[in-house]
Structure formats: structure tokens, C-alpha cells
C-alpha positions in Angstrom: 26.9 112.5 -1.8 27.8 110.5 1.3 24.3 111.1 2.7 22.7 109.5 -0.4 25.1 106.5 -0.2 24.4 106.1 3.5 20.6 106.2 2.9 20.8 103.8 -0.1 22.9 101.4 2.0 20.4 101.5 4.8 17.5 100.7 2.4 19.4 97.8 0.8 20.3 96.4 4.2 16.7 96.5 5.4 15.5 94.8 2.2 18.2 92.1 2.5 17.4 91.5 6.1 13.6 91.3 5.5 14.2 88.8 2.6 16.6 86.8 4.9 13.9 86.5 7.6 11.1 85.8 5.1 13.2 83.1 3.3 12.4 80.8 6.2 8.9 80.4 4.8 9.8 80.0 1.2 9.8 76.2 1.0 7.3 73.3 0.9 8.2 69.9 2.2 7.7 66.4 0.9 9.3 63.3 2.3 10.2 60.4 0.0 11.2 56.8 0.6 14.6 57.7 -1.0 15.2 60.4 1.6 14.4 58.1 4.5 16.6 55.3 3.0 19.6 57.7 2.7 19.6 58.3 6.5 21.2 55.0 7.3 20.9 51.2 7.6 19.9 48.8 10.3 17.0 47.9 12.5 16.1 51.4 13.7 16.2 52.8 10.2 13.9 50.0 9.0 11.5 51.0 11.9 11.8 54.6 10.8 10.8 53.7 7.2 7.7 52.0 8.5 6.8 54.9 10.8 7.2 57.5 8.1 5.2 55.7 5.4 2.1 57.9 6.1 4.1 61.0 5.5 5.6 59.9 2.1 4.2 61.8 -0.8 2.3 64.3 1.4 3.0 67.9 0.5 3.5 70.2 3.5 3.3 74.0 3.1 5.3 74.7 6.3 8.2 73.1 8.1 6.3 73.5 11.4 3.7 70.8 10.5 6.3 68.7 8.7 8.7 68.7 11.7 5.8 67.9 14.0 4.8 64.8 12.0 8.4 63.8 11.6 9.1 63.9 15.3 6.0 61.8 15.9 7.3 59.2 13.4 10.7 59.0 15.0 9.1 58.7 18.4 6.9 55.9 17.0 9.9 54.1 15.5 11.7 54.3 18.8 8.7 52.9 20.7 8.5 49.9 18.4 12.2 49.1 18.9 12.1 49.7 22.7 8.9 47.7 23.1 10.6 44.8 21.2 13.7 44.7 23.5 12.1 45.8 26.8 12.4 43.2 29.5 9.3 42.8 31.6 9.9 43.9 35.2 7.6 41.1 36.5 10.3 38.5 35.9 12.3 40.0 38.7 9.9 38.5 41.2 10.0 35.2 39.5 13.8 35.1 39.4 13.9 36.0 43.1 11.5 33.1 43.9 13.7 30.6 42.0 16.7 31.9 44.0 15.3 30.6 47.3 17.8 28.5 49.2 16.3 27.4 52.5 15.4 30.5 54.4 17.6 32.7 52.3 17.7 33.9 48.7 21.0 33.4 46.8 21.1 34.8 43.3 22.7 32.7 40.5 22.8 33.9 36.9 21.7 30.4 35.8 18.2 31.5 37.0 18.1 33.9 34.1 18.3 30.9 31.6 15.3 29.4 33.3 13.1 32.5 33.4 14.4 34.2 30.2 15.9 31.4 27.9 17.9 32.5 24.9 15.4 31.5 22.3 15.8 33.7 19.2 17.7 36.9 18.5 15.7 39.2 20.8 15.6 36.7 23.7 19.3 36.0 23.4 20.1 39.7 23.6 17.8 40.2 26.6 19.4 37.2 28.3 22.9 38.6 27.7 22.0 42.1 28.9 20.4 40.8 32.1 23.5 38.7 32.8 25.7 41.6 32.3 23.7 43.9 34.5 23.3 41.4 37.3 26.9 40.0 37.3 27.6 41.8 40.6 24.8 40.0 42.3 26.2 36.5 41.6 26.4 34.5 44.9 25.0 37.3 47.0 22.6 36.4 49.8 19.4 38.3 50.6 17.2 37.9 53.6 13.9 38.3 51.7 12.5 37.7 48.3 11.5 41.4 48.1 15.1 42.6 48.8 16.4 40.5 45.9 13.5 41.3 43.7 14.1 45.1 44.2 17.7 44.7 43.1 16.7 42.7 40.0 14.0 45.2 39.1 16.5 48.0 39.3 18.8 46.2 37.0 16.0 45.6 34.5 15.0 49.3 34.6 18.6 50.3 33.9 18.6 47.9 30.9 15.3 49.3 29.6 16.4 52.9 30.1 19.6 52.3 28.1 17.7 50.9 25.1 17.2 54.4 23.5 21.0 54.7 23.3 21.7 51.1 22.3 18.9 50.3 19.9 16.8 53.4 19.2 17.5 57.0 18.2 18.8 58.9 21.3 17.9 62.6 21.6 21.1 63.8 19.9 20.8 61.5 16.9 17.0 62.2 16.6 17.7 65.9 16.5 20.3 65.5 13.7 17.9 63.1 11.9 15.0 65.7 12.0 17.4 68.4 10.7 18.8 66.4 7.8 15.4 65.0 6.7 13.8 68.4 6.9 16.5 69.9 4.8 16.5 67.1 2.2 12.7 67.3 2.0 12.6 71.0 1.1 11.0 72.0 -2.2 10.0 75.2 -3.9 11.3 78.5 -5.1 14.2 78.9 -2.7 15.8 75.5 -3.3 15.5 76.0 -7.0 17.1 79.4 -7.0 19.6 79.3 -4.1 22.1 81.7 -5.6 19.5 84.3 -6.3 18.0 84.2 -2.8 21.6 84.2 -1.4 22.2 87.5 -3.2 18.8 88.9 -2.2 19.5 88.2 1.4 23.1 87.9 2.4 24.3 89.8 -0.7 22.1 92.9 -0.1 22.8 92.9 3.6 26.5 93.0 3.0 26.3 95.5 0.1 23.9 97.7 2.1 26.0 97.6 5.3 29.2 98.5 3.5 27.5 101.4 1.6 26.1 102.6 4.9 29.5 102.5 6.6 31.2 104.2 3.7 28.6 107.0 3.7 28.9 107.4 7.4 32.7 107.5 7.8 34.3 108.2 4.4 34.4 112.0 5.0 35.0 112.1 8.7 38.3 113.6 9.9 40.7 111.6 12.0 39.6 111.0 15.6 36.9 108.8 17.0 33.4 110.3 16.9 30.7 108.9 19.1 28.1 111.6 18.6 24.6 111.0 20.0 25.6 107.4 21.2 23.3 107.6 24.2 20.5 109.2 22.1 20.3 106.5 19.4 17.5 103.9 19.6 20.1 101.2 18.6 23.0 102.0 20.9 21.2 103.2 24.1 19.0 100.2 24.8 16.2 101.8 22.7 13.6 100.0 20.7 15.9 99.1 17.8 18.4 97.7 20.3 15.8 95.6 22.0 14.5 94.2 18.7 18.1 93.4 17.6 18.9 91.7 20.9 15.7 89.7 20.7 16.5 88.6 17.2 20.0 87.5 18.2 18.8 85.7 21.3 16.2 83.9 19.3 18.7 83.0 16.6 21.1 81.4 19.1 18.2 79.4 20.8 17.1 78.0 17.5 20.6 77.3 16.3 21.5 75.3 19.4 18.2 73.6 20.2 15.9 73.8 17.2 18.1 73.9 14.0 15.5 72.0 12.0 13.5 75.3 11.7 16.5 77.0 10.1 17.0 74.6 7.2 16.2 77.3 4.6 19.0 79.5 5.8 21.3 76.4 5.7 20.3 75.8 2.1 21.4 79.3 1.2 25.0 78.5 2.1 25.0 75.0 0.6 27.0 76.1 -2.5 29.7 77.6 -0.3 29.9 74.5 1.8 30.3 72.3 -1.3 33.1 74.6 -2.6 35.0 74.5 0.7 34.6 71.0 2.1 32.9 69.1 -0.6 29.7 68.4 1.3 26.4 70.0 2.2 26.1 72.7 4.8 25.1 71.9 8.4 23.6 74.4 10.8 27.1 74.8 12.3 28.5 75.7 8.9 25.7 78.4 8.6 26.8 79.6 12.0 30.5 79.7 11.1 29.6 81.6 7.8 27.4 84.2 9.5 30.0 84.6 12.3 32.8 85.2 9.8 30.9 87.6 7.5 29.7 89.6 10.6 33.3 89.9 11.8 34.5 90.8 8.3 31.8 93.3 7.4 31.7 95.0 10.8 35.5 94.9 10.8 35.5 97.0 7.7 33.3 99.4 9.6 36.0 99.5 12.4 38.7 100.2 9.8 36.7 103.1 8.4 35.7 104.5 11.9 39.2 104.2 13.4 41.2 105.0 10.2 43.4 107.5 12.1 44.5 105.1 14.7 47.2 102.6 13.6 46.8 100.3 16.6 43.1 99.9 15.9 43.6 99.3 12.2 46.2 96.5 12.8 44.2 95.0 15.6 41.0 94.9 13.5 42.8 93.4 10.5 44.2 90.8 12.8 40.8 89.6 14.2 39.4 89.6 10.6 42.3 87.4 9.4 42.2 84.9 12.3 38.4 84.5 12.0 38.2 84.3 8.2 41.3 82.2 7.5 42.2 80.3 10.7 38.7 79.7 12.2 36.6 79.3 9.0 38.5 78.5 5.8 41.3 76.2 7.1 39.0 73.9 9.2 36.7 73.5 6.2 39.6 72.7 3.9 40.8 70.1 6.4 37.4 68.5 6.5 37.5 68.2 2.7 40.8 66.3 3.1 39.1 63.9 5.6 41.0 65.5 8.5 39.7 67.0 11.7 38.2 70.5 11.2 40.6 72.0 13.7 40.7 75.7 14.7 44.4 76.3 15.4 43.7 79.4 17.4 41.2 78.0 19.8 42.6 77.2 23.3 41.4 75.2 26.2 39.4 75.9 28.4 37.6 78.1 25.9 37.8 75.1 23.6 36.1 73.1 26.3 35.7 69.9 24.2 39.4 69.6 23.3 39.8 66.8 25.7 36.5 65.0 25.0 36.8 61.4 24.0 35.5 61.9 20.5 38.0 64.7 19.8 41.0 62.9 21.3 40.1 59.7 19.3 39.7 61.7 16.1 43.0 63.4 16.5 44.9 60.3 17.4 43.4 58.4 14.5 44.3 61.1 11.9 48.0 60.3 11.6 50.8 62.8 12.0 48.6 65.9 11.4 46.2 64.8 14.1 49.0 64.2 16.6 50.5 67.6 15.7 47.1 69.2 16.4 46.9 67.4 19.8 50.4 68.6 20.8 49.8 72.1 19.4 46.7 72.4 21.5 48.5 71.3 24.7 51.5 73.6 23.9 49.1 76.6 23.6 47.7 75.8 27.1 50.9 75.3 29.0 53.5 77.3 27.1 52.0 79.9 24.8 49.5 81.4 27.2 51.8 82.1 30.1 54.8 83.1 28.0 53.1 85.4 25.5 50.8 86.9 28.2 53.9 87.6 30.3 55.3 89.8 27.5 52.1 91.3 26.0 49.3 90.8 28.4 46.0 89.0 27.5 45.4 91.5 24.7 47.5 89.3 22.3 44.6 86.8 22.4 41.5 88.5 23.6 41.8 91.5 21.3 43.9 90.2 18.4 43.2 86.5 17.9 40.1 85.2 19.7 36.9 84.7 17.7 34.7 85.7 20.6 36.7 88.8 21.1 36.7 89.5 17.4 33.0 89.4 17.2 32.8 91.6 20.3 35.2 94.2 18.9 33.5 94.4 15.5 29.8 93.5 15.7 29.7 94.6 19.3 31.6 97.9 18.9 28.4 100.1 18.8 27.4 98.7 22.3 30.7 98.9 24.3 29.4 101.9 26.3 26.6 99.8 27.8 29.0 97.8 30.1 28.3 98.2 33.8 31.1 100.2 35.5 29.9 99.7 39.1 31.9 98.2 41.9 29.1 95.7 42.4 29.4 94.5 38.8 33.2 94.1 39.3 32.7 91.9 42.3 30.1 89.7 40.5 32.4 89.5 37.5 35.3 88.1 39.6 33.1 85.4 41.3 31.4 84.4 38.1 34.4 84.1 35.7 36.5 82.2 38.2 33.5 79.9 39.0 33.2 79.1 35.3 36.9 78.4 35.2 36.6 75.9 38.0 33.6 74.3 36.3 35.6 74.0 33.1 38.5 72.3 35.0 36.0 69.9 36.7 34.4 69.1 33.4 37.8 68.3 31.8 38.9 66.2 34.7 35.7 64.2 34.4 36.0 63.5 30.7 39.7 62.6 31.0 38.9 60.3 33.9 36.3 58.5 31.6 38.8 58.5 28.7 41.6 56.8 30.7 39.5 54.6 33.1 36.4 53.8 31.1 34.3 54.6 34.1 31.4 57.0 33.7 31.1 57.9 37.3 33.4 60.2 39.3 32.7 60.5 43.1 29.2 59.3 42.5 28.5 61.9 39.8 28.0 60.8 36.2 30.7 62.2 34.0 28.2 62.5 31.1 26.0 64.6 33.4 28.9 67.0 34.1 29.7 67.2 30.4 26.1 67.8 29.4 25.6 70.4 32.1 28.7 72.4 31.0 27.7 72.2 27.4 24.2 73.4 28.1 24.7 76.0 30.8 28.1 77.5 29.7 28.8 76.7 26.1 25.2 77.2 24.8 23.3 79.5 27.2 26.1 81.7 28.6 28.6 81.9 25.7 26.0 82.0 23.0 22.5 83.1 24.0 23.6 85.6 26.7 27.2 86.3 25.6 26.2 87.4 22.1 22.5 88.0 22.2 22.9 90.5 25.0 25.2 92.9 23.1 22.5 95.6 22.7 21.4 95.2 26.3 24.5 94.7 28.4 27.5 95.6 26.2 29.7 93.6 23.9 31.9 91.8 26.4 29.4 90.0 28.6 30.8 86.6 27.9 34.5 87.7 28.0 34.0 89.6 31.2 31.7 87.3 33.2 32.1 83.8 31.7 35.1 83.0 29.5 37.3 80.5 31.4 40.3 81.3 29.1 39.9 85.0 29.9 40.1 84.1 33.6 43.3 82.0 33.0 44.9 84.8 30.9 43.8 87.4 33.4 45.5 85.7 36.3 48.8 85.6 34.4 48.3 89.3 33.3 47.5 90.5 36.8 50.3 88.8 38.7 53.1 88.0 36.1 53.0 90.2 33.1 54.8 93.3 31.7 51.6 94.8 30.3 49.9 97.8 31.8 48.2 101.0 30.8 50.1 104.0 32.0 48.5 107.3 32.9 49.5 110.9 33.0 47.3 112.2 35.7 48.4 115.8 35.3 46.8 115.9 31.9 43.5 114.3 32.8 40.4 116.6 32.5 38.0 114.0 33.9 35.9 114.0 30.7 35.1 110.3 31.4 35.4 109.1 27.8 37.8 106.3 28.8 35.4 104.8 31.4 32.4 105.3 29.2 33.8 103.3 26.3 35.6 100.6 28.3 33.9 97.4 27.2 35.2 95.5 30.2 33.5 97.8 32.8 36.7 99.3 34.2 36.4 102.8 35.6 39.5 104.0 33.8 39.0 107.6 34.8 39.4 106.6 38.5 43.0 105.5 37.7 43.7 108.4 35.3 42.8 111.0 37.8 45.3 109.6 40.3 48.0 109.0 37.7 48.1 105.3 38.5 49.0 102.5 36.2 46.1 100.3 35.3 46.8 96.6 36.1 43.6 94.7 35.9 43.1 91.0 35.1 39.9 91.9 33.1 41.6 94.4 30.8 41.8 93.1 27.2 44.1 95.8 25.9 41.6 96.9 23.2 43.1 100.5 23.4 39.8 102.3 23.0 40.3 104.2 26.2 43.5 105.6 24.9 42.0 106.3 21.5 39.0 108.3 22.9 41.1 110.3 25.3 41.3 113.9 24.0 44.5 114.6 26.1 46.7 111.6 25.4 46.6 110.6 29.1 46.6 106.8 28.5 49.2 104.6 26.9 49.4 100.8 26.4 52.9 99.6 27.4 54.9 96.5 27.9 57.7 97.2 30.4 59.5 96.0 33.5 57.3 94.3 36.1 58.6 96.7 38.7 56.8 99.5 36.9 53.4 97.9 37.6 51.8 99.7 40.6 49.7 97.9 43.2 47.0 100.6 43.5 45.2 99.0 46.5 48.3 99.0 48.6 49.5 102.4 47.3 46.5 104.4 48.4 45.2 102.1 51.1 41.7 101.8 49.6 40.0 98.5 50.6 37.5 98.9 47.8 40.2 98.5 45.2 41.0 94.8 45.5 43.4 92.7 43.5 41.9 90.9 40.6 
């Protein structure tokens, strides 16, 4: 019976997944004057309406051609606005000439009124901008006309370069505009039957996955079974694993950089978004929903697979609860109440934008609850992390609370054996994770400096450049594309092991000031290697077990799988006196075993 349930579940899952992928092509697109008018008011939106006139009423059978024309229209609208306010660089030479004072050139802002008089709205704004950007030149002497002209040209170029942010659609707002207009312009069978297509995609995937898991684990005796784990095309970097990894990498790339191509998937979760926060779904809502249902469904798999291990059952239930309730439901409810959508379990520096200007302003403008969120976040950083980690190690967060850890422990569980256990990987891990922590600290210092000083330059480096670099390299590429997309290729804890700055912070406390350790009974070890094989953090647990040494590693997340798969009960997770923690490197004099 279980076999039939398993096979039926697999069929339903495949059907649901195929429908989910194909649903991206189930819409036509037609832009209307009403959709454009709903995007906003002001000069740039008026320019947008003019630029999109040729698109209105035209029926597109794919979002690729629709998005292409829409981007062209936005670019055309931007050009019309920028051309209108652009200051000709040629006037720099004219102003320099009018600044001649004997054999010297002395700049006075009054020259601007002669060359660029404030006649009309546009000219007035150009005049004001030029005065603002050249204020520092007032009264300065220059030995040549060219020297002054070069300075004035540079000021004009800076003004012109800033027009896209001041007057036109910058890259960020343009991307959001393309997404919202593409979604609003969708027509056809999917938009008219969202609930049906939700069931045929997400519904069948969930039902099929649960049936498959029930058929696989319902009649299995207690004890963790990993039969044929290195002979399966999914779990041994085989062709199924490569396809899955490619899909996940592509999903993250499109989610972060090209969300306008995923609008049909966003439409599928619109009804849920309206129920939770009273508004339409964004691509981030889609991500939060998919993340939560992946943790929940794969968490049920964990409960079935590890049903004989109480520690694993409680730990899995914990990550499901924190992701479903704290990270997904509560923030959406807060948004419906016009409050910040705050994730109470997210901690800096993993929550890298906690100290960003927009977030601090939003929290401080949200009354008592906003201030509570601000102080709660700071208290987690400076009090909760060191205190709780001292008593329980980093496992309290990384394996019981964290959303990244929750996804790794559930969706990533089939791939934990793929983590690299070599000494070389360990050394790379230490350098990378602490480098990311330093980068996170520098990023936060930069944004706080801007928040308090109003200056956008720190030691000659633009604070916005630092922020954008961290967001792109770490938050998007490393944490998302690599950290999750590489599960089937490099194991489930790539981000946690090599990149998470909070894991680095927790790890330093765990390594040097914590009561947590994994104790070993070397006399019982039979060197089967199960513990090392299934350590998701790449720790060679057997090396310690063979010597009967306590395992005190900053990278250990206390998942307990090493203990669960040990056939002899050699390993035990404990919280005890600090003096019980052995310094293995000093004990055996092995230089290769360094402190971490």
C-alpha cells in the first residue's frame, strides 16, 4: 500500500511542478491608460503616459515582448525628462570667461545669473542646481580659464548625472514599475482562474510531496535510514540534482534581478496576500510564501523520517513554527495594520539592513511598537546572542530559530552529506565567513555614518556604493543564489558555513565562551564514519570520536544528526561547565587542528 501511495505522490508532484513552470506562459498582456495612470502622479508619470501611448491597446502574447517594449518606453520617458533639465556643458567655458579678473579667474555665483538666468521653471531649477553644486568655488582664484572651466564642467556633469534620481525613474523604481505594470496588464486563463491554477500547481506539489513522504517513511522502523544516498541521482550530484540546482539558481536570479518575468507566479498567491495584509502580492511575498511552504512541507518529511528521535522532532517543529508564524504570518499582519513588517527572530548582521536609514526612519515613525522593535533588535544583538549562546551554543538560533537554518535543515536535509570535509575547505571557511562579518560591520558603520552625519562619503568611499555592494554580493548572490541554489551541488549549509555573518558572531561566542559541546565515548567508536558523512557543516566528527575528544567547534550548529546516525551512541550534545571543554589542538599537539 505504501508503495502505491509513494508512486501516486510522485506523479502528483511532477504534474504540479510541470503546471507551476508552464503557468509562466499562461497570460497575455495589454497595457491600458488606466494602468499607467495608477502608477503615480507628477512630471515623470506624465512623460511615462506619453511614452507608453503606442503600447496601449496592443495585445501581447508573451511577457518577453511586453517587458521589452515597456522598458523602452520607460527609457524614452527618462530621456525626455533628462533632456529637459540637462545643463549644457558648453556654458562652463562661457562662465569661466566671464570670471576673468585681470590675469586671474575668480569665480562668483553671480556669473550663473548672466549665463543661465532664472527665466521659467526649468531655467530656475537649473540655475539653483548650478549654484548649489558650485558653492564651494565661490571666490576661488584660478590661474587659467581652462582650470576653472574644468571644475565647472565637473559640477555640471554631477548635476546631469543626478537627474535620473531627482527627476526621472532610477534603476530601482524603474524595475518596480516594470514589475507592477506587467502584473497589472496580465490577461487570460490564469488571471481569470487563479484559485484553480493555484491548486493545480502549489496544491498538487504539496499533496504529492506529502503522499510521497508518507509512503516512504510511514512503515519504517525507528532509526535513521540513508540507504543508497550516494547512488541516487538526486542526492549524489546526479542529473536530477543538477537539474534541481539549476532551477533553484535560476529562480533566485530572476527573483532578485528580473522579477517582472515571474508575475504569473505572483498572481497565484495574490488571494493569500489579500487575506493576510490586505494588498496584492509582490515578488517578495511570493518568495516568503514559497520559503514557508518549503520549510513546512519538508519539515513534515523530517518529522516522518526522524520520528524515533525526540530531539529532531522538537527541533524541526521549532523551525517550522518560527518560519511560519514569526517570519511569515506576523509580519504580514503587521503590514495590514500599517506597521513595519518586522521579523522578530531576525538578528543583525544577518539582518543586514536593520540599521539602514529607511528602516530606522520607519521604526521611529511607527510609535511605541516601532521603538519596541528597534530596542528588541538591539537587545538581541548585544544581550540575547552572547547570553543564550553561552548556555546553549549557537544551536539555539542556527538549528532552532533561523529561517536560513530552517530551510537548510528541511529542504536541504537530503543533501547534507555533500558538504566538503577536507582541511582545505575548513581553512577557506574560516577566512570567508569572518571576511563577510567584517564586510557586514563596515557596511553598517557606513550607513550609520550617513544616518547621523548626512554625508554619503566615508574615507573617500561612497556609503551608497558600500551598501549596494554588500546587497548585491552578499545578500543576493552569496546568501540566495549560491547559499540555496547550491544545495544539490555543495550541501545544505553553504551559506551558513562560508558566508553568514551572524553564524560567525555566534561561532566566536560558542568557541571561546560557551557551555555547549559534543562529548564522545571513544571506546565505543567503530569508525563507521556516519557522523562525518552526515555533518552538514563539514566537520570530521569521526576524527574527534576516535580519540574520545569533546567537539568544540565554532562552526557546529548543534543539529544533532551526527549523534542520531551513530549506531553505538558515541556522541552526545551537552551543556556543561566550561572546564569540561577540551582544547584538542593543545591536548594532542597537532598543528593542523587549529582553534576556530
